[in-house]
C-alpha positions as CSV (number, residue, x, y, z in Angstrom):
1,G,-45.2,-31.5,8.7
2,L,-43.6,-33.1,6.3
3,I,-43.2,-32.0,2.6
4,V,-43.3,-35.0,0.5
5,S,-43.6,-33.1,-3.0
6,G,-43.3,-29.7,-4.7
7,T,-42.5,-26.7,-2.7
8,W,-44.5,-25.5,0.2
9,V,-44.3,-21.6,0.9
10,L,-44.3,-21.4,5.2
11,G,-45.5,-17.8,6.6
12,I,-45.1,-16.6,10.0
13,V,-47.3,-13.5,10.0
14,G,-45.3,-10.6,10.8
15,G,-42.1,-12.4,10.4
16,P,-40.1,-14.1,7.6
17,R,-41.7,-16.8,5.0
18,H,-39.7,-20.3,3.9
19,E,-39.4,-21.8,0.4
20,L,-39.5,-25.7,1.9
21,P,-38.8,-28.2,-0.6
22,A,-39.4,-31.9,-0.6
23,G,-37.7,-33.7,2.4
24,S,-38.3,-30.4,4.5
25,Y,-40.3,-30.8,7.9
26,F,-41.7,-28.3,10.4
27,F,-43.4,-27.6,13.0
28,L,-45.9,-24.6,14.3
29,P,-46.9,-24.2,18.2
30,G,-50.8,-24.2,18.6
31,K,-52.4,-20.6,17.4
32,T,-49.5,-19.7,15.9
33,A,-50.5,-17.1,12.6
34,H,-49.4,-18.1,9.7
35,T,-49.8,-18.3,5.5
36,D,-48.9,-20.9,3.7
37,L,-49.4,-22.3,-0.2
38,C,-47.9,-24.3,-2.8
39,L,-45.3,-22.4,-5.0
40,G,-46.6,-24.1,-8.6
41,P,-45.8,-25.0,-11.2
42,A,-45.9,-28.9,-9.3
43,S,-48.1,-29.4,-7.0
44,C,-47.8,-30.1,-3.6
45,T,-48.5,-33.0,-1.3
46,I,-47.8,-32.6,2.5
47,F,-48.2,-34.6,5.1
48,L,-49.4,-33.3,8.7
49,M,-50.2,-35.1,12.0
50,Q,-51.2,-33.6,15.2
51,E,-52.2,-34.8,18.1
52,D,-54.8,-32.8,19.3
53,T,-57.8,-31.3,18.1
54,R,-57.7,-27.9,14.9
55,D,-57.3,-24.5,15.8
56,L,-58.4,-23.0,12.7
57,V,-59.1,-19.5,13.2
58,P,-59.5,-17.6,9.7
59,V,-57.6,-14.0,9.6
60,N,-58.6,-11.3,6.9
61,A,-55.9,-9.5,5.2
62,A,-56.3,-6.4,8.5
63,G,-54.9,-9.2,10.5
64,Q,-58.3,-9.0,12.4
65,R,-59.9,-12.6,13.7
């Protein structure tokens, strides 16, 4: 992923959170439990690329699938 504008906050469940400003990039292996959000007030634009199908698995607040 590439942060085009704004500040994107990416967190690994059970691990650290990172504030990624415009120009930053990131990589997450498939099935990595994570959180993400746009840190306002400016809106965020991100570019995502992946070669395989999406593997979204929602996780509730208790960390259960």
